[in-house]
MDAnalysis code that builds the backbone (N, CA, C; Angstrom):
import MDAnalysis as mda
import numpy as np

u = mda.Universe.empty(477, n_residues=159, atom_resindex=np.repeat(np.arange(159), 3), trajectory=True)
u.add_TopologyAttr("name", ["N", "CA", "C"] * 159)
u.add_TopologyAttr("resid", np.arange(1, 160))
u.add_TopologyAttr("resname", ["MET", "SER", "THR", "PRO", "ASP", "PRO", "ALA", "ASP", "ALA", "VAL", "LEU", "ARG", "ILE", "GLY", "ASP", "ILE", "GLY", "PHE", "ASP", "GLU", "PRO", "ARG", "THR", "LEU", "LEU", "ALA", "GLN", "HIS", "GLY", "LEU", "ALA", "LEU", "VAL", "ALA", "VAL", "ALA", "GLU", "GLY", "GLU", "ALA", "ILE", "PRO", "GLY", "SER", "PHE", "TRP", "GLY", "ASP", "THR", "GLU", "ALA", "GLY", "ILE", "ILE", "GLY", "THR", "THR", "VAL", "TYR", "ALA", "ARG", "ALA", "ASP", "THR", "PRO", "VAL", "HIS", "SER", "LEU", "LEU", "HIS", "GLU", "ALA", "CYS", "HIS", "LEU", "LEU", "VAL", "LEU", "PRO", "GLU", "ASP", "LYS", "ARG", "ALA", "LEU", "VAL", "HIS", "THR", "ASP", "ALA", "THR", "ASP", "SER", "ILE", "GLU", "GLU", "GLU", "ASP", "ALA", "THR", "CYS", "TYR", "LEU", "GLN", "ILE", "VAL", "LEU", "ALA", "GLY", "HIS", "LEU", "PRO", "SER", "VAL", "GLY", "SER", "ILE", "ARG", "LEU", "MET", "GLU", "ASP", "MET", "ASP", "ARG", "TRP", "GLY", "TYR", "THR", "TYR", "ARG", "LEU", "GLY", "SER", "THR", "ARG", "ALA", "TRP", "PHE", "GLU", "GLN", "ASP", "ALA", "PRO", "GLU", "ALA", "LYS", "ALA", "PHE", "LEU", "VAL", "GLU", "ARG", "GLY", "LEU", "PRO", "VAL", "GLY"])
u.atoms.positions = np.array([
    [-3.889, 44.885, 52.144],
    [-3.789, 45.631, 53.457],
    [-2.400, 45.554, 53.980],
    [-1.823, 46.628, 54.380],
    [-0.446, 46.671, 54.946],
    [-0.419, 46.418, 56.425],
    [0.635, 45.821, 56.844],
    [0.837, 45.576, 58.304],
    [1.319, 46.891, 59.002],
    [0.726, 47.155, 60.143],
    [1.141, 48.382, 60.811],
    [2.509, 48.372, 61.359],
    [3.199, 49.405, 61.236],
    [4.579, 49.475, 61.773],
    [4.595, 49.570, 63.242],
    [5.280, 48.617, 63.957],
    [5.215, 48.725, 65.384],
    [5.858, 49.974, 65.908],
    [6.681, 50.607, 65.199],
    [7.226, 51.875, 65.677],
    [6.204, 53.042, 65.822],
    [5.131, 52.845, 65.119],
    [3.954, 53.793, 65.279],
    [3.359, 53.733, 66.606],
    [3.565, 52.699, 67.435],
    [2.863, 52.450, 68.616],
    [3.699, 52.970, 69.811],
    [4.786, 53.588, 69.584],
    [5.710, 54.085, 70.636],
    [5.005, 55.271, 71.305],
    [5.319, 55.526, 72.628],
    [4.778, 56.616, 73.365],
    [5.555, 57.863, 72.951],
    [4.740, 58.889, 72.653],
    [5.200, 60.143, 72.163],
    [5.156, 61.214, 73.261],
    [5.974, 62.279, 73.210],
    [5.874, 63.338, 74.190],
    [4.412, 63.922, 74.270],
    [3.658, 64.032, 73.164],
    [2.400, 64.495, 73.223],
    [1.417, 63.591, 74.014],
    [1.828, 62.362, 74.180],
    [0.985, 61.416, 74.986],
    [1.139, 61.696, 76.436],
    [2.298, 62.186, 76.923],
    [2.544, 62.458, 78.408],
    [2.743, 63.892, 78.762],
    [2.895, 64.780, 77.702],
    [3.107, 66.219, 77.968],
    [4.600, 66.548, 78.219],
    [4.945, 67.756, 78.263],
    [6.342, 68.208, 78.391],
    [6.679, 68.449, 79.905],
    [5.709, 68.500, 80.788],
    [6.020, 68.883, 82.167],
    [6.853, 67.880, 82.793],
    [6.496, 66.564, 82.762],
    [7.240, 65.502, 83.454],
    [8.708, 65.387, 82.970],
    [8.874, 65.332, 81.599],
    [10.241, 65.203, 81.231],
    [11.025, 66.436, 81.418],
    [10.389, 67.651, 81.397],
    [11.103, 68.912, 81.597],
    [11.527, 68.992, 82.994],
    [10.833, 68.588, 83.974],
    [11.191, 68.461, 85.361],
    [12.277, 67.560, 85.695],
    [12.247, 66.363, 85.067],
    [13.192, 65.373, 85.163],
    [14.605, 65.834, 84.696],
    [14.622, 66.405, 83.451],
    [15.867, 66.826, 82.888],
    [16.382, 68.008, 83.668],
    [15.644, 68.911, 84.150],
    [16.009, 69.992, 85.010],
    [16.758, 69.527, 86.211],
    [16.346, 68.362, 86.898],
    [16.995, 67.797, 87.990],
    [18.450, 67.400, 87.629],
    [18.751, 67.227, 86.362],
    [20.060, 66.792, 85.914],
    [20.810, 67.884, 85.231],
    [20.262, 69.139, 85.308],
    [20.943, 70.304, 84.668],
    [20.787, 70.486, 83.292],
    [19.691, 69.917, 82.713],
    [19.422, 70.000, 81.309],
    [18.075, 70.781, 81.104],
    [17.930, 71.427, 79.943],
    [16.751, 72.206, 79.704],
    [16.007, 71.380, 78.521],
    [14.697, 71.496, 78.520],
    [13.949, 70.933, 77.455],
    [13.097, 71.959, 76.690],
    [13.320, 72.063, 75.453],
    [12.560, 73.126, 74.689],
    [11.640, 72.379, 73.697],
    [10.307, 72.851, 73.737],
    [9.343, 72.356, 72.982],
    [9.365, 73.017, 71.582],
    [9.472, 72.243, 70.610],
    [9.470, 72.745, 69.248],
    [8.041, 72.669, 68.571],
    [7.712, 73.651, 67.870],
    [6.290, 73.777, 67.297],
    [6.180, 72.626, 66.274],
    [4.853, 72.192, 66.108],
    [4.497, 71.136, 65.104],
    [4.903, 71.621, 63.787],
    [5.510, 70.706, 63.011],
    [5.897, 71.064, 61.661],
    [7.244, 71.714, 61.555],
    [7.824, 72.183, 62.590],
    [9.177, 72.829, 62.574],
    [10.303, 71.798, 62.695],
    [11.270, 72.050, 62.017],
    [12.439, 71.150, 62.204],
    [13.091, 71.167, 63.574],
    [13.430, 69.966, 64.098],
    [13.987, 69.921, 65.569],
    [15.475, 70.336, 65.473],
    [15.885, 71.471, 66.130],
    [17.305, 71.747, 66.214],
    [18.127, 70.690, 66.829],
    [19.277, 70.450, 66.241],
    [20.211, 69.532, 66.819],
    [19.887, 68.049, 66.714],
    [18.936, 67.718, 65.843],
    [18.462, 66.339, 65.683],
    [19.437, 65.630, 64.687],
    [20.130, 64.585, 65.107],
    [21.019, 63.810, 64.342],
    [20.286, 63.014, 63.230],
    [19.142, 62.415, 63.595],
    [18.385, 61.603, 62.664],
    [17.300, 62.361, 61.885],
    [16.923, 63.652, 62.369],
    [15.846, 64.305, 61.705],
    [14.566, 63.761, 62.013],
    [13.592, 64.111, 61.171],
    [12.139, 63.695, 61.405],
    [11.672, 64.028, 62.730],
    [11.188, 62.984, 63.486],
    [10.669, 63.323, 64.798],
    [11.650, 63.142, 65.944],
    [12.851, 62.786, 65.670],
    [13.854, 62.475, 66.670],
    [14.348, 63.778, 67.448],
    [14.507, 63.606, 68.689],
    [14.968, 64.727, 69.618],
    [16.345, 65.165, 69.089],
    [16.652, 66.449, 69.474],
    [17.882, 67.076, 69.105],
    [18.569, 67.501, 70.441],
    [19.945, 67.754, 70.292],
    [20.626, 68.253, 71.485],
    [21.606, 69.317, 71.014],
    [21.727, 70.458, 71.697],
    [22.668, 71.457, 71.505],
    [23.077, 71.992, 72.874],
    [24.362, 71.863, 73.222],
    [24.816, 72.192, 74.476],
    [24.086, 71.339, 75.621],
    [23.454, 72.004, 76.526],
    [22.691, 71.415, 77.657],
    [21.235, 71.438, 77.460],
    [20.837, 71.598, 76.229],
    [19.382, 71.748, 75.823],
    [18.947, 70.601, 74.934],
    [17.842, 69.996, 75.274],
    [17.219, 68.890, 74.464],
    [15.993, 69.570, 73.781],
    [15.847, 69.296, 72.466],
    [14.758, 69.835, 71.737],
    [13.827, 68.729, 71.196],
    [12.537, 68.946, 71.345],
    [11.565, 67.843, 70.938],
    [10.260, 68.512, 70.653],
    [9.519, 67.769, 69.782],
    [8.220, 68.148, 69.449],
    [7.254, 67.145, 70.108],
    [5.927, 67.479, 70.054],
    [4.918, 66.555, 70.583],
    [4.916, 65.207, 70.057],
    [5.409, 65.062, 68.706],
    [5.424, 63.770, 68.030],
    [6.795, 63.064, 68.216],
    [7.660, 63.620, 68.993],
    [8.965, 62.952, 69.324],
    [8.724, 61.818, 70.247],
    [9.278, 60.695, 69.954],
    [9.207, 59.497, 70.884],
    [9.769, 59.842, 72.175],
    [9.264, 59.373, 73.261],
    [9.777, 59.571, 74.650],
    [11.182, 58.913, 74.624],
    [11.329, 57.725, 74.063],
    [12.621, 57.106, 74.127],
    [13.738, 57.940, 73.421],
    [13.341, 58.631, 72.388],
    [14.292, 59.530, 71.708],
    [14.747, 60.709, 72.557],
    [13.742, 61.310, 73.197],
    [13.945, 62.429, 74.114],
    [15.007, 62.006, 75.221],
    [14.672, 60.812, 75.822],
    [15.537, 60.336, 76.939],
    [16.898, 59.956, 76.482],
    [16.982, 59.317, 75.258],
    [18.265, 58.926, 74.675],
    [19.177, 60.101, 74.473],
    [18.677, 61.100, 73.868],
    [19.493, 62.201, 73.613],
    [19.913, 63.021, 74.822],
    [19.002, 63.094, 75.788],
    [19.294, 63.682, 77.099],
    [20.358, 62.897, 77.873],
    [20.235, 61.595, 77.667],
    [21.291, 60.753, 78.417],
    [22.688, 60.807, 77.751],
    [22.666, 60.989, 76.433],
    [23.953, 61.304, 75.727],
    [24.657, 62.413, 76.444],
    [23.989, 63.499, 76.733],
    [24.480, 64.638, 77.357],
    [24.977, 64.300, 78.848],
    [24.140, 63.531, 79.477],
    [24.409, 63.259, 80.858],
    [25.667, 62.326, 81.029],
    [25.938, 61.455, 80.121],
    [27.128, 60.510, 80.283],
    [28.463, 61.290, 79.956],
    [28.316, 62.370, 79.337],
    [29.571, 63.164, 79.094],
    [30.005, 63.951, 80.299],
    [31.321, 64.141, 80.445],
    [31.786, 65.037, 81.399],
    [31.216, 66.388, 81.300],
    [30.835, 67.071, 82.422],
    [30.042, 68.405, 82.375],
    [30.740, 69.399, 81.442],
    [32.116, 69.402, 81.423],
    [32.775, 70.395, 80.629],
    [32.688, 70.196, 79.097],
    [32.206, 68.982, 78.710],
    [32.113, 68.719, 77.270],
    [30.636, 68.875, 76.817],
    [29.717, 68.976, 77.721],
    [28.271, 69.146, 77.323],
    [28.020, 70.365, 76.544],
    [28.639, 71.454, 76.997],
    [28.413, 72.752, 76.333],
    [28.814, 72.756, 74.937],
    [29.759, 71.897, 74.607],
    [30.310, 71.846, 73.227],
    [29.468, 70.994, 72.204],
    [28.561, 70.304, 72.752],
    [27.790, 69.345, 71.943],
    [26.770, 70.085, 71.011],
    [26.789, 69.633, 69.750],
    [25.858, 70.238, 68.782],
    [25.433, 68.937, 67.868],
    [24.356, 68.423, 68.099],
    [23.729, 67.325, 67.257],
    [24.305, 66.017, 67.521],
    [25.610, 65.731, 67.526],
    [26.201, 64.454, 67.672],
    [27.023, 64.359, 68.919],
    [26.618, 63.615, 69.951],
    [27.280, 63.609, 71.323],
    [28.423, 62.772, 71.345],
    [28.526, 61.622, 70.698],
    [29.564, 60.712, 70.856],
    [29.660, 59.616, 69.873],
    [30.798, 59.097, 69.713],
    [30.915, 57.885, 68.765],
    [31.472, 56.657, 69.586],
    [31.455, 56.813, 70.906],
    [32.076, 55.800, 71.836],
    [31.015, 54.747, 72.096],
    [31.383, 53.471, 71.974],
    [30.485, 52.308, 72.314],
    [30.105, 52.343, 73.690],
    [31.083, 52.652, 74.591],
    [30.877, 52.678, 75.969],
    [29.854, 53.714, 76.404],
    [30.011, 54.900, 75.811],
    [29.060, 55.945, 76.127],
    [27.635, 55.622, 75.580],
    [27.585, 55.000, 74.404],
    [26.366, 54.641, 73.789],
    [25.601, 53.596, 74.688],
    [26.317, 52.664, 75.180],
    [25.670, 51.665, 76.049],
    [25.176, 52.295, 77.257],
    [26.104, 53.107, 77.886],
    [25.681, 53.752, 79.156],
    [24.426, 54.662, 78.884],
    [24.334, 55.293, 77.740],
    [23.184, 56.110, 77.356],
    [21.914, 55.324, 77.327],
    [22.009, 54.129, 76.701],
    [20.817, 53.235, 76.610],
    [20.372, 52.775, 78.019],
    [21.355, 52.434, 78.798],
    [21.003, 51.958, 80.183],
    [20.316, 53.142, 80.920],
    [20.997, 54.345, 80.921],
    [20.517, 55.451, 81.666],
    [19.126, 55.848, 81.211],
    [18.797, 55.791, 80.038],
    [17.496, 56.260, 79.431],
    [16.449, 55.389, 80.041],
    [16.735, 54.006, 80.252],
    [15.828, 53.066, 80.877],
    [15.603, 53.447, 82.350],
    [16.675, 53.845, 83.051],
    [16.573, 54.151, 84.488],
    [15.863, 55.423, 84.692],
    [16.057, 56.406, 83.790],
    [15.368, 57.699, 83.927],
    [13.936, 57.505, 83.633],
    [13.522, 56.666, 82.694],
    [12.134, 56.380, 82.363],
    [11.332, 56.000, 83.575],
    [12.034, 55.305, 84.473],
    [11.403, 54.878, 85.759],
    [11.004, 56.017, 86.623],
    [11.700, 57.276, 86.370],
    [11.346, 58.337, 87.121],
    [10.276, 59.323, 86.504],
    [9.654, 58.775, 85.417],
    [8.607, 59.452, 84.703],
    [7.297, 58.605, 84.969],
    [6.486, 59.102, 85.861],
    [5.300, 58.276, 86.208],
    [4.444, 57.813, 85.081],
    [4.332, 58.714, 83.977],
    [3.638, 58.371, 82.763],
    [4.264, 57.409, 81.815],
    [5.510, 56.929, 82.153],
    [6.201, 56.120, 81.248],
    [6.608, 54.785, 81.933],
    [7.637, 54.918, 82.801],
    [8.212, 53.678, 83.394],
    [9.204, 52.949, 82.531],
    [10.121, 52.306, 83.249],
    [11.201, 51.574, 82.565],
    [10.658, 50.424, 81.640],
    [9.582, 49.653, 82.010],
    [9.174, 48.627, 81.290],
    [8.592, 49.087, 79.968],
    [7.768, 50.095, 80.011],
    [7.209, 50.644, 78.792],
    [8.260, 51.256, 77.831],
    [9.242, 51.789, 78.356],
    [10.320, 52.375, 77.555],
    [11.012, 51.288, 76.866],
    [11.454, 50.191, 77.599],
    [12.118, 49.050, 76.966],
    [11.245, 48.469, 75.824],
    [9.915, 48.298, 76.042],
    [9.040, 47.776, 75.013],
    [9.166, 48.718, 73.797],
    [9.063, 50.033, 74.068],
    [9.144, 50.995, 72.962],
    [10.493, 50.896, 72.155],
    [11.607, 50.705, 73.017],
    [12.930, 50.562, 72.307],
    [12.915, 49.410, 71.401],
    [12.240, 48.308, 71.802],
    [12.183, 47.149, 70.909],
    [11.391, 47.457, 69.757],
    [10.221, 48.090, 69.895],
    [9.364, 48.542, 68.763],
    [10.057, 49.297, 67.731],
    [10.959, 50.210, 68.272],
    [11.573, 51.284, 67.346],
    [12.704, 50.573, 66.612],
    [13.236, 49.361, 67.175],
    [14.311, 48.685, 66.421],
    [15.611, 48.640, 67.174],
    [15.691, 49.069, 68.414],
    [16.972, 48.909, 69.071],
    [17.235, 47.295, 69.091],
    [18.527, 46.993, 68.967],
    [18.853, 45.498, 68.901],
    [19.944, 45.210, 69.911],
    [19.752, 44.074, 70.495],
    [20.709, 43.569, 71.491],
    [20.885, 42.086, 71.304],
    [22.089, 41.575, 71.595],
    [22.400, 40.171, 71.297],
    [21.535, 39.183, 72.089],
    [20.915, 39.629, 73.255],
    [20.034, 38.668, 73.944],
    [18.585, 38.728, 73.411],
    [18.357, 39.576, 72.360],
    [17.030, 39.533, 71.728],
    [16.132, 40.623, 72.111],
    [16.267, 41.231, 73.246],
    [15.390, 42.270, 73.688],
    [16.101, 43.292, 74.578],
    [15.578, 44.452, 74.615],
    [16.210, 45.499, 75.419],
    [16.116, 45.101, 76.975],
    [15.046, 44.545, 77.322],
    [14.895, 44.118, 78.726],
    [15.926, 43.034, 79.108],
    [16.119, 42.073, 78.276],
    [17.181, 41.065, 78.536],
    [18.557, 41.649, 78.591],
    [18.797, 42.587, 77.705],
    [20.163, 43.282, 77.757],
    [20.271, 44.044, 79.087],
    [19.277, 44.889, 79.405],
    [19.218, 45.632, 80.654],
    [19.479, 44.790, 81.889],
    [18.749, 43.711, 82.000],
    [18.758, 42.855, 83.217],
    [19.939, 41.891, 83.152],
    [20.447, 41.502, 82.120],
    [21.485, 40.369, 82.083],
    [22.761, 40.683, 81.410],
    [22.876, 41.691, 80.613],
    [24.004, 41.872, 79.760],
    [24.579, 43.180, 79.676],
    [24.325, 44.044, 80.748],
    [24.900, 45.390, 80.752],
    [25.755, 45.848, 81.906],
    [26.593, 44.955, 82.422],
    [27.400, 45.298, 83.510],
    [28.432, 46.446, 83.258],
    [28.924, 46.476, 82.053],
    [29.846, 47.489, 81.770],
    [29.186, 48.872, 81.740],
    [27.907, 48.878, 81.186],
    [27.214, 50.124, 80.996],
    [26.861, 50.677, 82.512],
    [26.469, 49.771, 83.344],
    [26.118, 50.099, 84.710],
    [27.352, 50.580, 85.444],
    [28.535, 49.946, 85.240],
    [29.740, 50.370, 85.897],
    [30.234, 51.717, 85.411],
    [30.025, 51.931, 84.116],
    [30.297, 53.294, 83.588],
    [29.520, 54.345, 84.217],
    [28.256, 54.081, 84.449],
    [27.356, 55.112, 85.046],
    [27.692, 55.340, 86.556],
    [28.093, 54.261, 87.239],
    [28.449, 54.353, 88.666],
    [29.760, 55.201, 88.733],
    [30.677, 54.894, 87.824],
    [31.901, 55.632, 87.778],
    [31.667, 57.112, 87.629],
    [30.664, 57.511, 86.875],
    [30.379, 58.963, 86.571],
    [29.409, 59.526, 87.610],
    [28.983, 58.771, 88.576],
    [28.154, 59.217, 89.617],
    [26.674, 59.365, 89.133],
    [26.255, 58.598, 88.051],
    [24.918, 58.659, 87.580],
    [24.115, 57.625, 88.146],
    [22.739, 57.811, 88.131],
    [21.823, 56.798, 88.703],
    [21.843, 55.428, 87.893],
    [21.798, 54.359, 88.569],
    [21.734, 53.049, 87.846],
    [20.459, 52.190, 88.383],
    [19.577, 52.832, 89.161],
    [18.418, 52.102, 89.547],
    [17.330, 53.025, 90.131],
])
């Protein structure tokens, strides 16, 4: 008997529907496009079920993990507005932007009533995000002052 993969237990868009995330992203100037089951997700860096980004649009299917949708959306949000329109699939290779993206996705999850920040951090751990303090929550609460400062500097929410 095989051991279940913890990543299979993450919250998917189909579990919460597209309306909440679509409304949240629209508040930040981003669009969310639902991709049909079985279709490739445009702009997906990792492929499979992972969300994709092209310009100011985030693409996802019902089987896309919520954390992936938020992560890709936050990649766009941490960029200066004039650079967002140029993005196709790969938003950044900056460690500072990656950290800010991870922090912001946790903050934005708190604005999704069907998700919440705690659940998102648990899902990030299940998926395999790694931090030197051992968990996403420990990183978020104790080891992310640079990410928080980056977001404040860009005028993005930190709480």
